[in-house]
Structures are given as C-alpha cells and as structure tokens.
N, C-alpha and C positions, 0 to 999 in steps of 0.2 A: 561802356568801356571800349577803348580804341583797339583796333586790330593790331596784333603783333606783326612783325615783319613776316614771319612764317605763315601766319594765317592769311595775310594779304597775298603773299606769293601763291599759296594754294588756291585762293579765290580766283586770282588772275589766270592760273593754269586751267582751272575748271571752266571759267568763262570762255577761254580760247581753245579749249579741248586740246591742250598741249600735255603730252606725257612727260614723265621724268626723263626718259631717254631723249626725247625731242628737245627738252629744255637744256640738258647738259651739252648736247651737240650745238644747239643754236647759241648758247651763252659762252661756248668754248671754255667750259670749266670741267674739272675732274668729276667723274661720275660719283665717286665716293663723297665728294663735298655736297652734291645735291642731296644725296640720301641723308647726310648728317644734318643739313639745314632743315629738311622736311621732317626729320625725326625729332629734333629738338625745338619745341614750341617757343622757347625764349632765345633762340640763336641770334647772335648779333654779327653780321658779316662785316668784312672790310668794305670800304667804299667802292673799290674797284669791282669786287664781287657783286655788290648790289647793282652797280651800273651794268655789268655784264648780264645779270639776270633780267634787268629792265629791257635791255636790247634783245635778249633772247626771247622775251615775251612780245616784242614789238609794241611796247607801250607808247601811248601818246605822251606829249610833254607833261600834261597834268597828271597822268597816271605814274609817270616816272618820278615826278616830284613827290607824290604820295608814298610810293614805295621807298624812295630814299629817306624821306622823313620818318617812316616807320622803322628804318634802320639807324636813325639818328644822324643822317647826313643831308646835304643839299649840294646842288651844283652852284658854285659861287660865280658871280659876275666879275670878281676881281682875280680869279685864277684862270690863266690862259687855257690850260687843258680843259677845265670845266666849261669854259665858254665854247670851245670847239665841240665838245660833246653835246652841249645844249643846242648848238647850231645844227649839228648833224641830225639830232632828233627832230628838231623843228622842220628841217628840210626833208623829212621822211627817209633819211639814211639811217635805218635802224637795225643794222647788223653789226656785230662785233668787228667783223672784217672790214666793213666800210669805214667805221669810225676809226679803227686802228690805222687804216691806210691814210686817212686825213691827218690824224695826230702825227704820224711819222713824217708826213710831208712838211709839217710845221716844226719838226725836230723835237716833238714832245713825247716820243716813245709810245708805248701801248697803254691801254686802260689799266 
C-alpha cells in the first residue's frame, strides 16, 4: 500500500529531524495548518501548500515529485510557474523565500 501524503510528510520530517515548529516556519505556512495536516491521515493539501512543504523540508527534485504525487499533483513542464519552481529546486534554491523571489521576478506571484 502506498504512503499517504501525511505519512510521507511525517517520514520526511523524521528522516530530516525537522520539528512541526521548524516545518511551519520553513514552509511559511500557518501553524494550525501543519497540525491539521499531521492530525488527518487522509488530508489532501492544495498544490501550493504541498510545494511549500516540500521546500520547507528541502527535498530533492525526486523527493519533491514523490510528495506532490502523494498529494495528487505534479509540477508541469507546460506551466511557467511550475517550470520556475522545478528549476529552483534543481538549482538547490530550496527555500520558500528564494522561490517566491524568483517567481516575482518573472511576474508570477508567489507559490
């Protein structure tokens, strides 16, 4: 049986020894949302939330793909915003703030 999004998130947190507090700060999302996600085993986040969590965990491109797939999403090569996010991750720019800065430079808003 495949891991759910929440199970995979918890595994990555454990592997990287990242606390809930550390994750919500690094992912730049509300503390209450982290607790909601981790409490509900079948939680399905929005795509932007899943991307922020992947960045907060500093996941590799392959790990990011796996986490997004567990949430039912992918970074598309035909969507400019997704291309910029993928490029940032591939170039080891793996913070929400770095990615948002690049997205804004292209006039694409935030994650």
